[in-house]
N, C-alpha and C positions, 0 to 999 in steps of 0.2 A: 423602530423594529423593523428588520429586513423582510423582503417578500418570502424568503426562505422560511422565516420563523412563523410569519403568518399562515404559510401554507400547511406547515406542519402542525400548528395547533388548530386550525380549522378542520383538519382531517383530509384536505384535499391531496390526492395523489398526484406528485409531479414528475415521478421518475419510475422506471421498471428495472427490476434486477431479475435476470433469468436464473433460475435455480435448476441446476443440471444434475441428473441422476440423484436427486434428494429425496427420500421417502416423505409421504404425505404429513407423518407427525412432525417431522423436522421442519417441513416448510411451513406449517401452521405456527411453530415456535419462532422461526425466523421473521415470518410475516408480522407477528406481533412485535418483535423488536424493531423492525425496519419502518412499519407503517407510522410510528411515533415521530419519524423525520420526513414523512411525505414520501416515503417509498414502498412500492408494492412488489411482493414476491410473486413472480410468474413461473410455475412449474413448466419446464421445457417438454413439449410433447414430441414424441418421434425422435428422429435423427438430430442431435444438438449441432453437429457441424451444418447441416443444411439450413437449421433454424437461424444460426449466427450468420449466415451468407444472406438470408432473406428478409430477417426482421431486425430492427434497430433496437437496442437496449442501452441504458445508461450503465448497467452493471451486470455482473454475472457472479454466481457462488458455486463452487464445485468442491468436491474432496480431493485433495491433492494426491491421495493414493488411489483414486479411481484409474483403473487399467487404460482408460482412454484419456486421461488428463492431458497428456502431451499432445495428443491429435486436437483435442478440444481448444486448449490454449493457443495452439498454433493456427488454427482456424479462427479464431477470435482476433489475434493480432494481425492477420492477414486480410481480415475482411475490411473492405472500404468504409462501411458503415459502423463497425464496431471495434476498430483497431484502438480507439482510445478509451474504450469502456473500462470501468473500474473492476478489477478482479479480486474477489474475496475468495481465499483459499482455506478450507477446513484441513486441519493438520493434526496428526497425533504427536508430532515431535518436530524438533528444529529442522533434522535433515530432510524430512518431507517438505517443510516451508521453503528450504534453500534450493531444493532439487530444481525448481522451476523458476529460479530468481531471474533468469535471462528473458522471461516473458513479462517481467515487471509485475508481480503479484503485489498489489497495493495494500492489502491487508490480510492478516493471518487470524483465524478464529480457531482457538485451541480446542480440541476435542477430549473429553466429552464436553459440550457446550453448556456454558453457564450464563444465565440471563444477564447478570450485572457485567460480566466480562463482555458478552456479546454488544450490549447497549454502550459500553465505553468504547469499543472499536467504532460502532456505527456513528455515535456522536462526534468522534473525531474525524470521520471520513465523509459524513453526509452531504457536506457543501460541494465536495468534489463529484459526487454522484449527480447532484442536481444542476451541474454545470455553472456553479458561480466560481469558476477556475481562476479567473483573474484577481478576484480577491483573495482566494485561498492560496496563498503562496506557499504553504507547507505541503510538499507532495508526500503522502504516505506510501511507502515502497519497501518491501522486504527483500534485501539483497545482502551479499557478503561485503564487510568492510574489514581490511587488515590494518594493524597498527603497527609501527616500528617504535618500540619503547625501549631505549637504550640497547639497541642492536638485537632485541627479542621480539620475534613476530607474534602478534596476538590477533585473533579473529573474533569478531563480532557480527552482529546483524542490525541493518539500519532499521529505523522505525519511521523517521520522517526527514525529508531533506528539503532545505530551503537555500536560497541564494546567499544567506549570511551565515548558515551553520547546519548542524545536523544532530539529530538525536539517534542514539544507538543503544543497543542491548548487548552488554558484554559481562560475563562472569568474573573475568579478571579485573583487579584493580588497576586503575589508569592514573597516572601522575595529575595531581590537581593544578600545578603551576606551570610546568615546563611544556613547550610545544610539541605536539605528536604530529608524526608524518603519517597520513591517512592514504590509503589505496582504495578507492571506491569503485565498485562494480555496478554501474548503472546500465540498465536495459537499452540497447540500442546504440551504444558508443563503446569506444575503447576504454580502458581503465584510465581513471583520474586519479593524480596525485596531488595533495594539498596538505599544508599545514593547519593544525587547529589547536585550540585550548579548551580544557574542560571548564565549563562555567557553572553547571549544576548537576547533582547527582541525585537519583531517586532510588533509595535503598530497597523499597518494596518489591520492585520488578527489576532491579539491577539496569536502570536505564541512566545514560549519561546524556547531558545536554554539552554540544561542542560548538564553539564559535570559530569560523574560519579566520585565519591570520590575515589581517587587511592589507598587509604588505605582500601577501603571496598572490600574485596576479592569476595563478592557476585556478583560483576560486571562481574566475569569471567563465571557465568552461563549464562548471557545475550551473551557474547562472543560465549559460547558453542552453544546456540541457534542459532546465526548467522552462525556459521560454519556449523551446520546441515542443516540449510535452504539452504546454498549454496553448500552443499554436498562436503565441503572440507575434513570433517572427514572420 
């Protein structure tokens, strides 16, 4: 059993998530969800931009339709101590989730918040929050991905990115056997182009699992982005 699991089971808090402009009732709900994984919710007092420049957090959560969302995310990503923090964005629709994809929104919580849905997201991302980064090679990030399918452009949203492949949410059907040319928009670097194959599909939430073509050396640029994100290089 990993130290992460032990910490979560014992109830020991190992990481802090800054809750920005979230009401007390919602904070209580979020804390109940996160604390099961050794993470405590800390309501941001006062100016969140000053707070992010003065205190270190492992993650933050905010509503992506907050009028100050852009300024807050910019402050977080430009903060020497918080630029790598995991960002949870609460969104009412896909457009809100993608609006700030350049800041590297790691996970999106759909509003209205549902306990099982939130727990599912936290379970998938908590290792990243508590800094077991080198073991957690799948990076949760919500950004735009474009597909070239027989000359037709299709747009989806990334769920997780790894050095070997990617999972994406896409409403349009994708071919199960032919290679697909992807255009990835990852935060901090120029657009990346790589070929991939569909290897699994989850009908319940329209998520595809895709494996990068091993003969396409451009996939190494995605690996380089992951290494940089995890500060391995």
